[in-house]
Backbone as CSV, one residue per row, in Angstrom:
resi,resn,N_x,N_y,N_z,CA_x,CA_y,CA_z,C_x,C_y,C_z
1,MET,-2.236,3.442,14.040,-2.978,2.551,14.735,-4.449,2.708,14.376
2,SER,-5.275,1.749,14.049,-6.788,1.912,13.735,-7.545,1.884,14.837
3,GLN,-8.646,2.642,14.761,-9.673,2.613,15.987,-10.593,1.516,15.683
4,ASN,-10.650,0.630,16.776,-11.441,-0.603,16.582,-12.730,-0.517,17.427
5,ASN,-13.188,0.651,18.104,-14.343,0.757,18.899,-14.767,2.203,18.515
6,ALA,-16.206,2.289,18.324,-16.683,3.682,18.170,-18.226,3.420,18.381
7,ILE,-18.713,4.700,18.690,-20.116,4.868,19.012,-20.614,5.619,17.590
8,TYR,-21.703,5.102,17.101,-22.210,5.706,15.804,-23.649,5.504,15.678
9,LYS,-24.313,6.822,15.733,-25.818,6.808,15.791,-26.400,5.930,16.720
10,GLY,-25.955,5.976,18.014,-26.590,5.207,19.127,-26.190,3.782,19.139
11,PHE,-25.194,3.290,18.454,-24.874,2.079,18.293,-23.284,1.882,18.720
12,LYS,-22.792,0.844,19.403,-21.395,0.668,19.684,-21.022,-0.439,18.691
13,VAL,-19.882,0.080,17.942,-19.351,-0.746,17.012,-18.086,-1.152,17.165
14,SER,-17.779,-2.503,17.330,-16.508,-3.066,17.846,-15.861,-4.029,16.811
15,ALA,-14.650,-3.781,16.533,-13.979,-4.720,15.525,-12.805,-5.473,16.197
16,CYS,-12.840,-6.781,15.859,-11.877,-7.624,16.482,-10.964,-8.259,15.313
17,VAL,-9.613,-8.120,15.338,-8.897,-8.636,14.087,-8.038,-9.638,14.601
18,ARG,-7.973,-10.725,13.753,-6.808,-11.827,14.018,-6.413,-12.253,12.709
19,ARG,-5.281,-13.038,12.813,-4.491,-13.273,11.677,-5.217,-14.702,11.039
20,ALA,-5.343,-14.620,9.863,-5.823,-15.872,9.166,-4.986,-16.119,7.883
21,SER,-4.380,-17.314,7.840,-3.670,-17.663,6.757,-4.432,-18.276,5.658
22,SER,-4.374,-17.817,4.474,-4.857,-18.376,3.121,-3.832,-18.692,2.230
23,ALA,-3.888,-19.947,1.771,-3.104,-20.407,0.674,-3.929,-20.115,-0.719
24,ASP,-3.107,-19.737,-1.837,-3.687,-19.560,-2.995,-3.858,-20.906,-3.597
25,PRO,-4.982,-21.288,-4.460,-5.214,-22.499,-4.919,-4.061,-22.610,-6.109
26,GLY,-3.544,-23.812,-6.017,-2.480,-24.177,-7.097,-1.085,-23.622,-6.816
27,SER,-0.923,-23.064,-5.625,0.315,-22.430,-5.225,0.843,-23.081,-3.829
28,ASN,2.018,-23.185,-3.692,2.568,-23.623,-2.462,2.854,-22.520,-1.457
29,SER,2.481,-21.221,-1.963,2.853,-20.101,-0.975,1.610,-19.831,-0.093
30,VAL,1.837,-19.410,1.193,0.757,-18.933,2.052,1.099,-17.513,2.286
31,GLN,0.066,-16.729,1.890,-0.059,-15.248,2.276,-0.741,-14.861,3.431
32,PRO,0.123,-14.166,4.345,-0.666,-13.714,5.625,-1.933,-12.856,5.302
33,ARG,-3.049,-13.270,5.892,-3.989,-12.355,5.812,-4.733,-12.102,7.216
34,PHE,-5.564,-11.104,7.292,-6.097,-10.694,8.512,-7.679,-10.698,8.439
35,LEU,-8.406,-11.255,9.486,-9.828,-11.195,9.510,-10.249,-10.280,10.669
36,ALA,-11.054,-9.382,10.098,-11.712,-8.487,11.248,-13.214,-8.929,11.236
37,THR,-13.708,-9.117,12.404,-15.084,-9.375,12.766,-15.724,-8.035,13.496
38,VAL,-16.752,-7.674,13.023,-17.437,-6.433,13.809,-18.771,-6.792,14.276
39,THR,-18.948,-6.297,15.544,-20.212,-6.579,16.219,-20.834,-5.199,16.421
40,ILE,-22.121,-5.108,16.292,-22.935,-3.895,16.511,-24.044,-4.219,17.717
41,LEU,-23.738,-3.255,18.597,-24.872,-3.212,19.787,-25.612,-1.849,19.923
42,GLN,-26.715,-1.913,20.275,-27.493,-0.597,20.460,-27.370,-0.152,21.788
43,VAL,-26.854,0.956,22.092,-26.643,1.359,23.230,-27.400,2.479,23.934
44,SER,-28.393,3.019,22.886,-29.498,3.992,23.234,-30.750,3.561,22.611
45,SER,-31.733,3.438,23.630,-33.089,2.976,23.182,-33.997,4.208,23.342
46,GLY,-33.500,5.367,23.832,-34.306,6.393,24.011,-34.958,7.156,22.696
47,MET,-34.616,6.852,21.611,-35.087,7.261,20.301,-35.998,6.328,19.592
48,GLY,-36.291,5.337,20.350,-37.255,4.415,19.585,-36.946,2.914,20.256
49,SER,-37.637,2.012,19.568,-37.665,0.510,20.133,-36.213,0.069,19.722
50,ARG,-36.122,-1.205,20.454,-34.745,-1.969,19.942,-35.062,-2.334,18.533
51,ARG,-33.715,-2.339,17.784,-33.739,-2.612,16.404,-33.280,-3.937,16.167
52,GLN,-33.535,-4.576,15.024,-32.978,-5.842,14.740,-31.556,-5.610,14.103
53,LEU,-30.538,-5.914,14.698,-29.225,-5.829,14.189,-28.752,-6.837,13.298
54,PRO,-27.809,-6.368,12.278,-27.246,-7.513,11.486,-26.360,-8.332,12.274
55,PRO,-26.166,-9.502,11.439,-25.241,-10.577,12.048,-23.904,-10.094,11.922
56,LEU,-22.920,-10.960,12.578,-21.418,-10.398,12.625,-20.943,-10.231,11.213
57,LEU,-20.315,-9.115,10.947,-19.824,-8.686,9.639,-18.235,-9.178,9.712
58,GLN,-17.737,-9.945,8.652,-16.320,-10.256,8.473,-15.760,-9.731,7.268
59,HIS,-14.506,-9.338,7.319,-13.685,-8.720,6.226,-12.357,-9.120,6.235
60,PHE,-11.865,-9.745,5.289,-10.461,-10.120,5.120,-9.618,-8.881,4.355
61,ALA,-8.387,-8.736,4.848,-7.425,-7.758,4.117,-6.019,-8.361,4.463
62,ASN,-5.112,-7.697,3.769,-3.615,-8.153,3.808,-2.867,-7.421,5.118
63,ALA,-3.702,-6.288,5.662,-3.100,-5.663,6.902,-4.089,-5.613,7.876
64,PRO,-3.770,-5.528,9.210,-4.876,-5.547,10.454,-5.498,-4.183,10.167
65,HIS,-4.993,-3.216,10.075,-5.664,-1.896,10.072,-6.695,-1.825,8.703
66,ALA,-6.209,-2.232,7.705,-7.216,-2.306,6.571,-8.387,-3.208,6.689
67,ALA,-8.291,-4.395,7.348,-9.305,-5.266,7.789,-10.299,-4.700,8.858
68,ILE,-9.716,-3.932,9.623,-10.662,-3.060,10.623,-11.287,-1.911,9.921
69,THR,-10.571,-1.201,9.201,-11.286,-0.093,8.459,-12.401,-0.475,7.468
70,LEU,-12.294,-1.696,6.815,-13.300,-2.285,5.983,-14.713,-2.593,6.908
71,ALA,-14.289,-3.523,8.003,-15.312,-3.960,8.845,-16.045,-2.880,9.640
72,LEU,-15.266,-1.835,9.893,-16.028,-0.705,10.526,-16.936,0.132,9.679
73,SER,-16.323,0.277,8.255,-17.081,1.049,7.200,-18.373,0.259,6.878
74,SER,-18.136,-1.135,6.693,-19.702,-1.940,6.574,-20.415,-1.776,7.653
75,ALA,-20.023,-1.874,8.770,-21.049,-1.741,10.057,-21.747,-0.329,9.912
76,ARG,-20.887,0.841,9.628,-21.651,2.060,9.573,-22.615,2.075,8.329
77,GLU,-22.473,1.308,7.400,-23.364,1.176,6.072,-24.608,0.668,6.663
78,ALA,-24.528,-0.659,7.284,-25.587,-1.317,7.743,-26.376,-0.542,8.641
79,ILE,-25.674,0.223,9.564,-26.540,1.156,10.592,-27.286,2.174,9.738
80,ASP,-26.582,2.843,8.750,-27.390,3.705,7.957,-28.541,3.218,7.274
81,GLY,-28.396,1.884,6.966,-29.485,1.140,6.146,-30.742,0.983,7.205
82,MET,-30.482,0.853,8.299,-31.668,0.705,9.274,-32.543,1.919,9.297
83,SER,-33.766,1.714,9.398,-34.781,2.718,9.432,-34.616,3.401,10.850
84,THR,-34.107,4.593,10.984,-34.190,5.079,12.361,-35.100,6.399,12.503
85,PHE,-35.706,6.758,11.400,-36.589,7.981,11.451,-37.849,7.767,11.706
86,VAL,-38.617,8.263,12.717,-39.884,8.075,13.074,-40.627,9.315,12.736
87,LYS,-41.721,9.396,12.299,-42.721,10.437,11.756,-43.338,10.969,12.970
88,ALA,-43.453,12.278,13.274,-44.153,12.646,14.288,-45.768,12.971,13.795
89,ARG,-46.675,12.651,14.773,-48.163,12.584,14.254,-48.586,14.125,14.711
């Protein structure tokens, strides 16, 4: 079972997964796929001001746990990309 909620560097990261069918172009077969959507909320404002958060991140995969893993990984990368370091004067 994949973890779909976590606190990472003062942000709550939550992933929600749902089944999404996608048909291959030119084929009659429908392959089951899963869509994970992740949200990022700032839970700690003690280390600085509120930050602009990225929009909802979505990832498709062939298994629910794989979609969640991709979504949470991209959320952690987005958080790491935000400037959280403040120089002391």
